[in-house]
N, C-alpha and C positions, 0 to 999 in steps of 0.2 A: 338590442341585446347582444351586440357583438363587440369583440375586442381583438387586438392583434394576437395572432397565434403564438408569437414569441414573447408576449407580455407575461412576466412572471409575477405572481403574487409575492408580497414580502413575506419572509419567514417570520413566524410568530416568536416573540420574546414573551413567555408567559409572565415574566416579572414587570414588563413595561406596558402591556396592553392596557389601554384605558378602559376601566370597568364601569363605563356608563354609555348610554346610547345603545345602538345595536351594532353587531359585528358578526361576521361569518368566518369560521375557522375550517379550513379544508384539511382534513387528516388523512393522508394516504395510509394504506395498510402498513401496520407495524410501526407507526410513527409515535406511539405513546399517547393516544387520545384519552384513555381513562386516566392516565397519570396527569395529563395536562388539566383535565376537569378537576381533579383533586387539588392540584396546586392553585388553580383559580379560586376554588372554594376556600382554601386557606387564606388567600388574600381578601376575599370578601368578608370573612369572619373577622379578620384583623381591621377591616376598613382601610386597607392599604391603597394609597393613592387617592383617597377621597378627602375633600375638605372637612374640617371638623364639624361644620353645621350641615353636612350633606345627609339627606335622608337614607343614604346607603351606608351610613355608619351604625355601628352597634347592632348588626343583624345577627340573628340566631338561625339555626337550622329550620325552624318552622316558617321562617320568612324567605328562605332561599329555595326557590322552586327548581328541581331538577327533574326533567322529563325524559324518559326513555320509552322503548316500545315493547319490552316483555318483562314479566315478573322476575325472571332470572336476572335480567340485566339490572333491575332496580335493586335487588339483593346485593349483586356484586358491587354496584356503585356506592350503595350505602356502606358496605364493609370497607371498601377501598378508601372512601372519604374519611371514615372514622379512623382508620389506620394512620392516614396522612395527618390528620389533626392531632393524634396522639404523638406522632413522631415530631411534628412541629412544636408541640408544647415541650418536648424534651430538649429540642434545640434551643428554646428560650428559657431553659432552666439554668441553675447556677452550676450545674455539673460541668467539669472540664470538657473542652471540645475534643472530639476524636481526632487523632493524628491524621488519619485518612478516612474522612467520612464516606459511607457508601454512596454510590451514585444516586440512589433514590432519595437521600436527604441532602445532597450537595446543593441543590437548588434552594432549599429552605435556609441552609447556612448563608448562601449568597444573599437571600432576601433579608435575613437578619442583619448581616454585616453592612449591606448597602443602605437599607431603609431604616434600620433601628440600631445605629451604632452605639447609642448610649445604653449601657446595661441597666440603668435605672428604669428604662421603659420595658425591660423584659418581663418582670413579674406580671404587669398588666396584660401584656400579649399573652403570656402563658395562661393566665386566668381565662381570658376569652376563648383560647383554643380548647382548654380542658372542659370549659362549660359547654362548648359546642359539641365536643366529642360525647359528653354525657347526654346531650339532647338528640343524639342521632337517631334514637328510637322514635322520636317525634319528628324527625326531619321530613320535609316535603319532597321526598324522592319518590316518584310514582310513575306509572304508565300514563299515557295520554288519556286513556279511558278512565282511569281512577280519578285523575285530576278533573275531568269533565263532570264525573258523577259527583265529586265532592262540591264543585261549584254550583251545580243545580240544586243540590240539597241544602247547602249552607246559605245560598242567596236565592231562595225560592221566590220571594216577592219580586225581586229585580229581574229574575229569569223567567218569571211567569210559569214555573213548574208547579206541578202538584206536590204536596208535602209528602204523599204516600205513593211512590211509584216503585213497583217491583222490577228489579233488574233480572232479566232472564238471560243467563249466559249461553243457553242453547235454545234457539228459537225454531229449530228444525221441525219440531212436532207441530208448532202452530203453522209454519209454512206449508208442511204436508197437508194440514187440514184445509188451508186456503186453496191449495192446488187441487185437492179433491173437489172443493166447492166449484172451482172453475170447470173442472172436468164434467161434474154433474150438470152444470148450467149450460155449457156450451158444446161439449163434445157428445154426450149421451143423446141429446135430441136430434143429432144430424141423421139424415137418411144414409143408407148403407154406402152409396157411392162416395158421398162426402166424408163419412166417417173413415173409410178406407184411407183417404188422403191424410187425415189427421194421424191415423194409427201407423201410417208408413214412416212417420217421423218419431212419434213417441208412443210406445205401447201401453203405458200406464201413467197415471198422474205423477208418480215418483219421477219417471223419465222427463216429463214436462217441467217439473219443479227443478230438476238439475239443470235444465236448459236455460231457465229464466233467472236462476239464482243470482248470477252476476249482472243482470240487466235491471233488476227491480230497485237497485240502490239509487239510480238516477233516471227514472222513466222519462223525465222531460228531455233528455238528450236523444231519445229514440225516434223522435218525429211523431206525427199524428197517426194514431192507430186507425184501422178501418172501423167504420160505424157498425158494420155487421160482419162478424167473422164468418157467418153462414154464407153471405153473399160473396165474400172474398174467396172462400174455398170453392164455391159453385162456379165462379168466373174462371178459376184456374182449371178445374176439372173439365169444364166445357171447352176451354181453349185447347187443352191437351187432346180431348177426344176429336175435336175438329182437325188438329194436325195429323192425328193418326188416320182419320178418314181420308184426308187429302193424299197421304202416302199410299193408302190402300187402293186409291183410284188408278194407280199405274197398272199397266197390263202385265202383271207378274207371270201369269200362266204362258202368255206368248213369249215373254222374254226368257222364260226358263228353257225352252227349246232352242232359242237362238244362242243363248249363253253356253249351254251344254255342248252345242256344236262348236262353238268358238273354242271352248277349253279343250275339247277333243283334238282340234287341229293343233293347239299349242303343245299338247302332250305328244302328238305324233312328230312334231318338229323338234322334240327334245328340249323345248324351252320351258316346259312345266313338268314338275315332278309328279308321278302317279299318285302318291300319298296326298299331295296338296289338291290334286284334281278331285279325288274322291271326297275329301273334306268339303270342297266347294260345292260338289254335286249335292251333298246332304243338306246344305244350307237352303237349297231351293225347295226341298220338301217343307222346311219350316216356313219359308216366305210365302209359298202358295196356300198352305194351311192357315196362315195368319190372315192373308188377304181375304179369306172366305169366312172368317171368325169374328167374334166380338172382342177378341183380345186387343189390348192396346199396342203390344209389341210382339214380334216373332219370338219363338222359344229360343233360348241360348244365345240371344243376340249379343250379350255382354261377355260370353265366355268362349263360344265357337270361333276358332281362327278362321274358318271359311268366310265369315262376314267381312272381317278386316281385309282379307286377301282379295276381296272382290270390289274394293274401292280403287280408284285410279292410282293412288299412292301405294296402297298395299300390293296391288298387282305388279306394279313396276318394280317393287322390292324383291318379289319372289321369282320373277321371270329371269331366265338365263339369257346371255347374249347382250349385245349393245343396242338392239333394236328397240324402239319405244313400244310401250304396251299398246295393244289394240283398244279402241274406244267403243263403248256401248252405253246407251242411256241408262241401262240397268245398274252399271257401276256408279254412276253419279247418284242414282236414286238410293242405292245401298249406303253410300257415303252420307247422304242426307238423313237416311233412316237411323244410322248409327249416331249421328250428331243429335238427332231428336232424342235417342235413347239416353245419351249421356247429359243432355241439357234440357230435360223436360221442364215445362212451367211448373212451379212448385208454390204452394201456399204456405210454405214453412215460415217465411219471413213475416207474412201478414199475421199468421197465428202467433208467432212469437211476440210481435209488437203489441198485438191486441192483449195476449195473455199477460205480458209484463206490466202493461198499464193497469189492467183490471186487478191482477194479484197484488201489485204494489198498493193500490187504493184500499182493497179489502184487508190486506195485512195491517196497514195503518189503522183502519177502522177497528179491527179486532183488538189490537194493542191498546187503543184508547178505551174500549169497553172494559178490558181487563186491568187497566191501569198498569200496564207492563211497558217495558222498553228493552231493546237489546243494546249491544255494544255500539253499533253504528248510530243508534238513536241518541246516545249520550253526546256524540260529536255534533250531530245536526241540530239537536235542541239548544245546546250552548251556543252554537254558531248563529242560529236564528234569533236567540235572545240577545246576543251581542249586537246584532244588526237590526233589532227591533226597536220599538219606541223608547224603551228604557235602557237601550244599549250603552249609551254614553255613561250613565250612572253605574251600570254593572261593570263595565271596563275599568272605570275609576276605582271602584270598590276592590276588584281583583288586583289592580295595580298597587294599591295601598297594602293589601294583604301580602303580596309577593312582588316587591319592587325589583327583584332579581329573578331571572329565569334563564336556565341553561338547558338547551334542547339537544340531547344527545341523538346520534344517528339521524341527523336532520335530512340526509338524502332520502329517507323512507317516508317523509312527510307527504300527506295527500293534500289536495287543494282545501278541503274543509279544515283540516288541522292548521294549515298555514293561515287561513283567514281568521281563526280564532286568536292566535298569537299576534298577527298583524293588527287586529282590532284592539287588542289589549296594550301592546307595546309600540305600535307605530313604527314598523321596520324602517321605512324610508325617512321618517322624521327624526328618529333617534333621540328621544327625550332624555336629557341629561340626568333627570331624577330617577331614572330606572335604568336597568341593564339587561339586555337581551343578547345572549350568546348562543349562536346556532353552530353546532359542531357536527360535521359529517364529511362524507367523501362521495362526491357525485359519481366517481369511477366505480363505486360499489353499489349504485342504485339498481338492484336486481329483483325488486319485489313488485314489479308492475302488475302481476297477476293478483296482488293483494290490494291494489289501489294506490300503492306508492307511486309517485309521479315525479320524474326528474325534471319536468318542466316547472313544477312548483319550486324546486331548488333554484332553477335558473331565474325564476321570478324574484326570489329572495336575494339572489346574487346581484341582480340589477338594482334591487332596493337599497342594499348597503353600499353599493358602488365601490369606492376605493377602500372601504373598511373590510376587506377581505384578506385573510392571512392564511399562511400555509405552515403546517408542521413539516419541516423539510428534511428530517433525518430518520432513517429506519433503524430501530433498535432490536428487530426480530431476527433478521436473516443475515447470512454470511455476505461478505462484500460481493463475491462473485454472483450470488443469487440475485442480489439487488441490481447489480450491473446487467445481468442477463434479462431481467424484466424490463429495465429501463430501455434496453436496446430494442426489444420487441415493439414497444409502443412508440418510441422515438422514431424508429424506422418507418412506421406507418404514418406518423405525424408528418414526416418529411416527404413521403412518397404518395400518400393518398390525397386526392383532391379535397375530401371533406374532413381530413384530420383523422386522428386515431379513433375518436369517439363519434364521428359523423356529424359534429356540429360546426365543422369548418365552412366558412362562407368566403371563398377566396383567400385573402390574407388574414382573415380574422376568425375567431372562435370564441364563444362564450365558455367553452370547455376544453381548453388545450391540455395536452399531457405535459405535466411538470415532473420531471424525474426527481428522485430523492437521493440524498446522499446516504452512505451506509456507516453506521457506528461499528458494524463488524461484530464477529463472534470470536471466541477464543479457540474454537475447534472448527475442523473442516471435515467434509465427507471424504473418506480415504479408503482405497482398496489396495492391498499389497504394498502399503507405504507410499502410495502415490495419491495426491489430491486429485479427485475427480471433477469433471465438468459439472456445473450446477444446473444446467438446463439441457436435457437430451431429448432430441426429437427423433421418433421413429417414423419412417416414411413407408407407407404401404401402397404400392401402385400396381396396376395390372401388367404394365409392360407391353400392352397391345394398343393399336391405334385404329380409328374408324376410317371410313373411306376418305375423309377430308384430312387425314393425318393428325387429327387431335387424339389425345390419349383417351382410351376407353376407361369409363368409370368402373368401380367395384360395387357389387351389390352390397347394400347396407348390412344385411343379415350375415353374410359371409365375412364382411370386414369386422363386424362386432365379434364374431366367434374367433377369428384369427388373432385380433389384437388382445382379446381377453386371455387367450392361451399364452401369448407372449408375455403379457403383464404378469400373469401368475408364475410363469417360468422364471422371469427375472427376479421376482420376489423370492422365489425358492432359492435361486442362485445366491443372492446377496445374504440371505438369512443363513444359508449353509456356510458361506464364507465367514459370516459373523460368528457362528459357533466355533469355527477354527481360529478365531482371532485375526482374521485377514481382512475383515471389513468392519468399518465403524467410524467413530468420530474422534479424530486425533487432534491433540493439542498442536497448535500452529508452531509453537516454539519447541515442543518435544513430541515429535511424531510417534515416538514409541509408546507414548501414554494414549492408549486407545480404548474407548468405550465401545464394545462390540454392538453392532446393530441387532436389535430384537424385534419381534412382531409388533410390540407396542409402539415402535418408532415410525411405523408406516401407515399411511392413509391412502386410500384409492378413491378419487373423486369421480363421480358419475353424474349423469343427467337425470336418470330415472331408474325405477325398480328393475326394468328389463335389463339394462346395462349391469346393474348391481348383481342380478341373478347370474348373468353370464360370468362375471368376474369371480363371484363366490363359488360357483360350480367349478371353475377352472382352479381356484385355490384349493378347494376341497379334494380334488383329484390328486393334488400334491401334498396332502395331509397338513395344509396350513389352515389353522382355525381363523375365522374372521367373524365380524359382527356388522350388521347393517344398521347404521345409526339414524337413518331417515325413514324408517318404516312407518308409514301412517295407516297401514291396514288395520282393520278391526280384528281383535283377538277372537271375535265370534265367527270369523271366516276360516279359522284354522281347523285342521282335522280333529284336534283334540276337543274343540267345542261340540262337534257332532257326536264324538264318543261319549262325552260327559252327559249328553241327553240320554243316551242309552243307560248310563250308570244311574242317573236320577230316577228314570222310570223303574228300574229294578229295585232301587232303594225304597221308593214310594209304594210299590206293589210287589213285594218279595214273593208272593205266592202265585204270580203270573209267570209260568215257566218260560214263555217266550221271551219276556223281558230279562230273566236271569240268563238265559243262553246268549242273548244278544249282547248283554253287558260283558259277560265273560269271554265273548269272542272278539272284543275290540282289540286292535293291534297293540295298544299301549300296555295291556296286561301280559302280553307275550305268551299266551297259552299255546301249547303244542297242539298239533292236529289230533294226536292221540287223546290228549286231555279233553279237547272239545268233543271228540266222538263219544267219550265216556258219558258226557251229559245227555246223550241221546239213547245210550245202551245200558247204562248202569244207574238204576234208580237210587241206589244208596249214595252214590257220588252226587247225584242231583239234589237229594234231600239234604246232604251236608251243606251244599252251597245255599240252598234255601234257608237253612238255619242261620248260616253266616249273614245273609242279607237281611234277615229278620232282625238280627242284632244291629246291623247298620241303621235300619229303620228306627229302632228304639233309641239309638244314640242320637240320631237326627231329632227325634221328638223331644229328647231331654236336654240336649246340649247345643243343638243348632247344626246347620248344614256344614259349616267349615270344620269344626272339630271331627265330625263324622267322615268328611272327605279326607281329611289328613289321616285318620286311623285306617281308612280303606287303602290309601296309597302306600302307607307304611306296611300294612299286612300283606299286600301283594308285591312288595318290594319294587314299587314303580320307580322311585328316585334313583336307586342304585342301578337298575337295568337301563334307564333312559340315559344316564350320565356316561355310559359306556359307548353311546352312539355319538357320531359327529354332530348331529343336530339335537342331541338330548338336552342340552341346557336351554335351547330355545323352546323345546316342547314342554319341559318341566316348568318353565317360567309361565307359559301360556296356561297350563293346568291350574297352577296356584293363583294366577291373575283371575281366571274365571271363577275359581272358588271363592275368591274375595268378593267379587261382584255378586255372586249368588248369596253370600252371607248379608251383604248390604240390602240386596233386594228383599230378602226374606224377612227383614225387620218391618216391611210395609205389607207383608202378605200373611194370610192366615192358613198355615198348614202346608205340608209337603206337596200335596196335589196342586195347590194354587202356585206354588213356586215352579213346579214342572210345566204347568200351562204357561206361566209367565215366560219362562226360559224358551219354550217352544216358540212363542210369539216373537221374541227379540232375535231368535236365530233367523227367522224369516226375513227380518230387516237387518241382517248382519252388516250390509254394505253402508248403512247409514253412518254419518260422521258423528262420533261422540268421543270427546277427549278421554273419558274414563275407560273406554273400551279400546283405545288405541294400543297396539302391541307394545309391551314394555321391553326395555333393553334387557336381554338376558344376562349379559356381562360384557365388559370390554377390557377386562383384566388380561393384560399380555396378549391381546389379539390384534390382527390386522384390522383396521377400521375402514369400512366401506361407507361412504357418505355422499349425499348429493352436494353439488356445488352450492346450492342455495343454503343448505343446512350448515355448510362448513364455514360460512361467513363469520368472522370474528374469532375463529379457531386457528391454531397453528400446529404443525407436525414437523418432526425432523426431515422426513422424507415423504414426498408426495408422488403418486402416479396419477396422471390424467389420460387414460387410455383412449378416450373417444373425443380427441381434441377437435376434430372437424365434423362432428355430428351436429345436425341442426334440423329444424322442423319449420319449413317455410309456410307462410300463409297461403291459403288456397282459395281459388275462385269458386270452389264448391261450397264454401262456408256460407251459412245463412246471413252472417254479418261479420264485419271487421271494425276495428277501432284504431283510431290514430288521432294525433293532435294536429289542429289546423295551424295556420300561420301565427295566430295569437297564443298558441300554446293551449288551446281549449280541446278537451277530449270530445271527439265526435264519434257516433255509432252510425255505420252505413249498412243497411240491409240490401241484399241482392247486389253485392258490390261489383262494380265495373273493374276491369283490369287496373286502371290507374288507382283505384281505391285499394285494391289488394297490394299493389306495389308500394304505396305509402305505408300501409300497415306492416308489410314486410321489412321495410326500412327501419321501422321502429323495433321490430323483432330482432333485426340484425344488431341494432345499437345495444339492445339488452344482452344479446349474446356475447358481444365484445366486452361489456362490463362484467358478465359472468366469467369470461376468460381471465379478466384482470384479477377478480377474486380468486380464481383457481390458482393462477400463477404466483400469487402472494401468500399462500398458506405455508410454504415450506421454509424451514430455517436453513437447510443445507442443499438439497437437490430436488429437482422435479423431472419426471419423465413424461413426455407428451406423445401420445400416439396420434399420427396423422394419416388418415386413409383418403385416398383419392376417389371419394364417392362422386356420383354424378352431381355436377354443379357444386363441388366442395368450396368454390370460391364464395358461395353465399353463406358460408359459416362465419362465425366471428373470427377464428384464426385465419380462414381463407382470405377474409378482407384485409386483415392486418398484414399479411405477407405478400398477397398478390394484387390487392386493390381491385380493379376491374379487369385485370389481365386474364389471359387464358393459358398461363405458363404451367409447366409441370410443377407438382408440389415439391418435389426434391430440389428443382432449380430455384424456386422461390426461397426455400429455407436456406439453401447454400448462399444465396445473396445476403440473407439476414445474418448468417453466421460468419460471414467473411471477416477474417482477422480477429475473431472473438474466441479466445481459448475457453471462456466460460460456457460456450454453447457448442454442442456436438450434434451433428446430423448423421444418422445411420439408417440404412434400410432395416425394415422390421426384422429383428432376429427370428430365426426359426425356433419355435418352442421345443423344449424337451420335456421328458416326463420326470425330471429329477424330483425325488421325494424329500420333503423337509422332515427331519426326524427330530421332534421336540424332545428336549431333555425331560425324562420322566420325573415327576415330582417324588419327593421322598415318601416311601411307602409308609402307611400307618402301621404301628405295632399292634399286637394283640390287645383286645379290650381288657381293662382291668376289672377284676372280679373281687368283690368285697368278701373278706374272710370272716366277718362278723356276722353271726346269725341273729335274726330278729328275736327279740325276747318273747314276743307274743304273736301267735299264728291266728289272727282274728279274721274271719271271713263270713260270707253269706252263703249258706248251703241250701240244698233242696233234695228231695228224693232222687232227682236225676243226677245228683252229684255223686251218688254212691257207686263205687266200683265193685263189681262182683265177678266171680268166676264160676262158669258152669262146668258140666262134666268134661267138655272138650278142652277146658283150660284157656279158652280165649277170654281176654278181659274187655270190659266196657270202659271206654276212655272217660277220664274225669272231665266234666264239662263246665264247671263253674257256675256262676249265678244264673238263675232262670229269671228273665225280666217280666214275662207275662204268661197268661194262661195259654195263649196260642203257641208260645215257644215250648211250654211244658208239654202240651199235647203232641206237638211235632217231635220232640225228643222221645216221648213214649212210643210213638207209632213208628219211629224210624227204624226199628228192628224188624219190621214186617217185610217179608220178601215181596218185591213188586210184581214179579211174575211176568211172563210174556204170553199169556193165554190169547188165543184167537178171539176177535170181537164177536160176541154172541149175537145171534139173530134177534130180531125184535121180539118174537114170541118167547124167547128164552132169557130175556134180560130180567134179573132179579138180584136180591141182595147178595146172593153167593158168588156171582160173577161180576159184580160191580168192581171197578179198578181197585187195586190193592196198593198199599204203600202209605208213606207219611202224608203226601199231598192229598189223596182221597180221604184219609182219615181226618185230616185238619178240616177238610171241606165239610164232612159230616158233623164234626163238632161245631163248626160255625153255624150250620143250619139249625141245629138243636138249640144253640145259644139264642139264635134269632127267634125260634119258636117260643123259648122261655120268656123272652122280652116281650113278644106279642101277646103271650098267654096261650097256654096249650089248648085250652078249651076254645078260645077264639079262633085258633087255627083250624080245629075240628069242625067248628060251626061255619067256617067261611073257606071252603076249598079253593075258590079263585085266588084268595090272597096267597096261599101256599103255591099254587100253580104259577103265579106271576113271579114270585120270588125264585122258584126253581128255574123258570125259563131264563131269567136274567143271569143267575149264577152259573148255570150249565153252559149258557151261551158263551160266556167269557173263557170257558175251559174247553170248548169244543165237544161238550157232552150233551148236545140237544136231544139226542135220541134217548137219553136217560131220564127226561123230565117226567114222563108218565110212570115208569117203573119206580122211580124215587118217590113220587107222590103217593103211590099205593103203599110203598114201604113205610114211609114216615107216618102216614095216617094209621096204619096198623100199630106201629110202635108206640104212638101217643095214646091210642085208644085202648089197647089191650091191658087188662090188669097184670100187675107184676107181683111176684112173690116177694114179700118183705122178710120172710124167715124160711128156714129149711123145711118146716113142717107145713107151710103153705096156709097157716091160719090167718096171717095178715096179708091182704092183697089190696092194691090201689093202682089205678092207671095214672099216667102223667097228666091226663086231661082233668082228672078229678082232684089234683093237688091245689090247695088254696094258699098254703103258707110255704113259700119257697125262696131260695136266694141262689141265682146262678153265679158261677165263677167267683166263689167266695175266696178272697185272698187272706191268707193268715201269715203272721210273723210271730215267732217267740224265741226267747233266748235259749242258747245252748252252751252250757258251761263244760267245756272240755269233755264232750261226750265221746266215749269209745263206740265207734260204729260196729266193731265186732261184738261188743257186749250188747248193744241194741239188737243186733241180729239174733244172738243166742236167746235173749228174752222173748223175742217174737216167735222164733222157731219152737221154743219150749211151750208156748201157750196157744198156738193156732194150728189149725188143720192137723191135729193129732201128732204134731211133731214130725210130719213127714219130711223125707229128704228134699232139699232144694239147693240151687246154687249158693255157694257160700260168698260171703261178703269179705272183701279185702279191708284190712285195718286202715282206718284213718280217723281223724277226730273232728267233730263239729264243735268249733269254738267261735262263737259269734252270734249269728242269727240263723234260724231255720225258716225258710220261706216256701210257700206253695199256693196252689190254686185248686179249689175243689169244684168239679164241674157243677154239681147241684147239691145243695143242702135243703132238705124239706122236713116238714112236720106232718105226722099222721096219727091220729088218735092219741095225742099227748106224748108221742115219742119222736125223737129227731134222728134223721138218717143222713148219711153221705152217699152220694150216687156218683159213679164215674162211668162215662161212656167209653167202650172199647170196640174198635172196628176190626179187631184181630179176626183172621179167618182160621177156623178150627177144622173145616172139612168142606166138602163139596155140596152138602145139603143139610136139611134141618136135623137129621139124625145125629150129626156130629156134635150137636150142642147139648150134651148130657151134663148132669152135675159133675160126674167124674172127669169129663174132658175140660170143662171150664175150671174145675179145681187144679188140674194138671197145668193149664195155662197160667193160672194165678201163681202157682209155685215156680213155674219155669221163668216167668217174667219178673218175679219177686213183687207182684202186686200186693202180696200180704204185707210187706213193709210199708208200701204206700198207704193202704187203707187203715193200718194201725196208726200211722202218723196223722192221717186225716182225722181219725176218731180222737186222737190225743188233742188235736187242735180244737175239735168241737167240744171235747170235755172241758178244756180250759175256758173256752168261750162261755158255756152254759154255767159253769161254776162261778164265773164272775158276773153273769147277767141274770140268771134265772133264780128266783127266790125258792128255797127249799129243794134245790137241785139234788138229785140222787142218780147215780150212773145207772144202776139197775133198773130204775123206774123210767128215767127220761131218755136214755140212749137206746135207739132201736137197733143200730148196727150199720154195717156197710152193704151197699148194693152195687155190684159191678155188672153193668148191663152190656152184654155182648150183642151189638146191634145187628149182626147178621143172623142171629138166632132167634129173631122176633117170632117166627112162625113155628119154632120147635115146641116140644112138650114143656120144656122148662121156661120157655119165653125168653131165653137168653140171659136170665137174671141169676147171678151167683150172689148168695148172701152169707154173711158171717157177722157174729158179734163176739169179739174177744172178751175174755173174762175181766171183771173189774180189777182183779189183782195185777194184771199186766198193765193196764192203763195207769194204775197208781205207781207201779214200779217205774214206768217210763217217765211219769211226771216228776218223780224224785230224781231220776237219772239226769233229766235235762236241767234240773235245779242244781246239779253238781253234788248231790248227796251220794253216798256210797250204797250200792245196790248189789246184793248177792244173787248170783245166777246159779240155779240148780239145774244141772244138765243130767238128763236121763241116762241111765246106763245103757 
């Protein structure tokens, strides 16, 4: 698998490449890979270069397999190929040729002129190309997984697959279930000491599942698992205990006195600092206590400096003077104890190996039971089928169906994927009746963590042998940018023993760096009229040396912060220069033609979210907006997700005051402290909010959760307020994303409470991976883009910053396992790795870091800035290896050697950041909103009693409220005028109906109780007191009124049982318990035709309550429908009554509930209008339904029951029956007929 390092692959001529057999095309970054695929596709459609009898003639898109690795890439490839086919068809048309054809069609003209010089052949070629373009919707352009799925289903007999297999795109739920099964089977039964060992590694089944997730795909590579995980853990725990006991056996108490004396002597001789001595003394308290205890290790052994300072090496480091440190056996024992603490025997690898095997087997079993398969199963099942008993037949069938296959991004292929295509097309054999083209760039193989395997690429390279070609010209970047990148890797290829990409073996390498030529760009990166270097390195060094004269490293955290600040500062500088027309992209021939640099031109490449956070924070401090394009967090982990749970609870239970207050206190709503305090001190304010949330609940029930949430956001002006904040767009995007998820989930759930419960559950598992819950991109319009190197692959940007160029994460000996490839290129997993295993794994990590650096350096069109920090062991980073090899030189010296004689590369110390603010040009302000001058011809609306505006003696108006949705809202509106009061809590013996809490909330509570009693049956409630007691206990408990259960029980029993006056004379009496014909919460609707509310009021005033003075009604008109709810309609002795419950407080005791007082309350609150409208509704109903109906005979009247007056002489019942003339006049008024009003003088 080796070749000379200076052996160059021939450059590809896309018009001359033989389109049969197998070939490998290495496409370096920016060399036109997708363009080349499209040109080759055009040739395949034309049958170019094929004999007339070749099976590769007359192919159409359904027979040309194109495979890539993402859905987005398939769409792009399909569109690019369709475009190229259409362009090619135009080239073969009769239209005159363009004088200077664009570069993208020049190659097609060359193909036509060289291979089809006879114009007579053009119509046939054009027909083929147009037909292929029309067929592109049916083209076999797909992901590898889609291809495998299709083959398994279309060739079920040959593949041995079930006809009905369900593809589960997300198997995390099943994997969680299997992990829980393992936990129940093997962890729960462990005795406490052994369970502690398991729990020290994984606290929950979810933690274990995360640990084994990448191991269960190939359990065979993990070695033989222990027969019994119980025995394996027991053996480790026993071994650990034995080591601890052996260490305890030392004479620690005796040593303590000896060491203290020795340390005191060192202190007296000025060789030991007093602070260090005291810390070392304290350690001996821990040691002696441990030796006499059952503890495994002394307290604070991993944190107290006194332990480390009492090892031979530690003592030598802290002592002053040139004399050697004194020796004592205690120091050796402490060193041994610390080594034991840091390297205790662990059962982690045994548990992992056992769990991986068991979970993999159970997972496969469960999938078979459910007839399910995941994405990886698609690959393995097709691979198994191709290598099974009917594999030859299946491979031949697929070859006939797809004689041609083009594999895009081939460097990301894993061993299973390669085996599939090798079995079908025989890479090494190169069947002339088929064509397999593998296109990729091994220098960009950076997805090892996903299973992509560069060793698979090398295997294919060996298979095709000399049929390996290179795309040799870069069309993306400026010449200087290409030259700079070439220099970095050629320098390493020349100076490093293992070559630039670590595959060198002496004078040969299967993966040499092959520089590319540059097509160049028309513009260059320019500041103040001067072309700037394309590659700038910032060096960040401590400037200090250790005892051996080596440069001291910089702490990673400090380096990250420093370079992030400089990066943001430089971006602010160039953007500010761009605003002034001093920095941008100038035409090479006319430097004065400058396109100013803007935020959208800049990308910052990072390794992880921590680096991204540091950069974005620094940018934000300079008022530069940015977006993180690689965020894989779940939207459910956002702060807005938790706030939305508060909102949902309040929407679902709007009468729970705690929920209302919690929802209104969420930061997103932006309520002031004063407004929030009013919710605690002003009952009327709270009742208005309850009313509002009741409306949201009704909208949720009628329209769904998404429309309701949007109404809520708009009413509270959330979008406008959030978008004024730097992170507002991100936060608003999260809210709308969650709202959509809730709407989707609500379709599978029954009711708002079910959705709240479901949402609560998924918030608890917010960290689980789910593509639908991944944070959405808020916007990238005009913003600086922050993106990981992995995510940036395949993208390009005018300017790129790579601030953390020497950051790396080495493999550690503390890992439970490491993975690397053996000499044959096979992936192996080693548990409890020895140093040599860790070294091999780290060498592969370094190789991938180098390839990541290549990807990063090839993203820019014009310029790249690279931050290099001299971290500890910086030479182990990808860039460190390329510029220093195995040397120990200073980073600035290494870079200077790299840049020597290269104008396109500049080396500079890390510039000091400044706080320059970037002031973005403000967008054009919106003008005032346009207002329609045309009035609506008809004012049609739905009204209710609560919609009436009236003015009392004080002149205060009651606001118009609009439509009343339900009876509860109506009751709340009616009660909201009640003063809440701040009376002291009564003692238990004084709790009664008169000091029961006041206000709309308690009033609605009483209405709901009476409605429940009606539904149960009043008589049944009286006969079954425990039923009422249980209901009161539950309802009062949720409101914190538990002390009111018994007083309320007595009150309600009296209310239900006591006979009520049904007329003013008291001749008709009946208790609620004795009613047999009744209807609670009767809803009514009837038409109102342009009714004058003032005229309605005049009629009611003239005919009721002796024409007494009452608050006047403001003029408006009911034109549409009148709607309402009557608390109770009942029949007694052949007459029908309307009854309404009132929780109003008229005084402090029973004496306040006289007929006169109740009449005054009726007038003050204008309940007269209410009960007249109720009786009109009842009149209309009986007139339509009751044979022989007569108002005087069948209408009993209205009963308004003041609940707090139950024990008064009146019983709290106010009664009235308006005259027939009034009801008939109102009937005519609502029908739109003219009605005269006689007003008393």
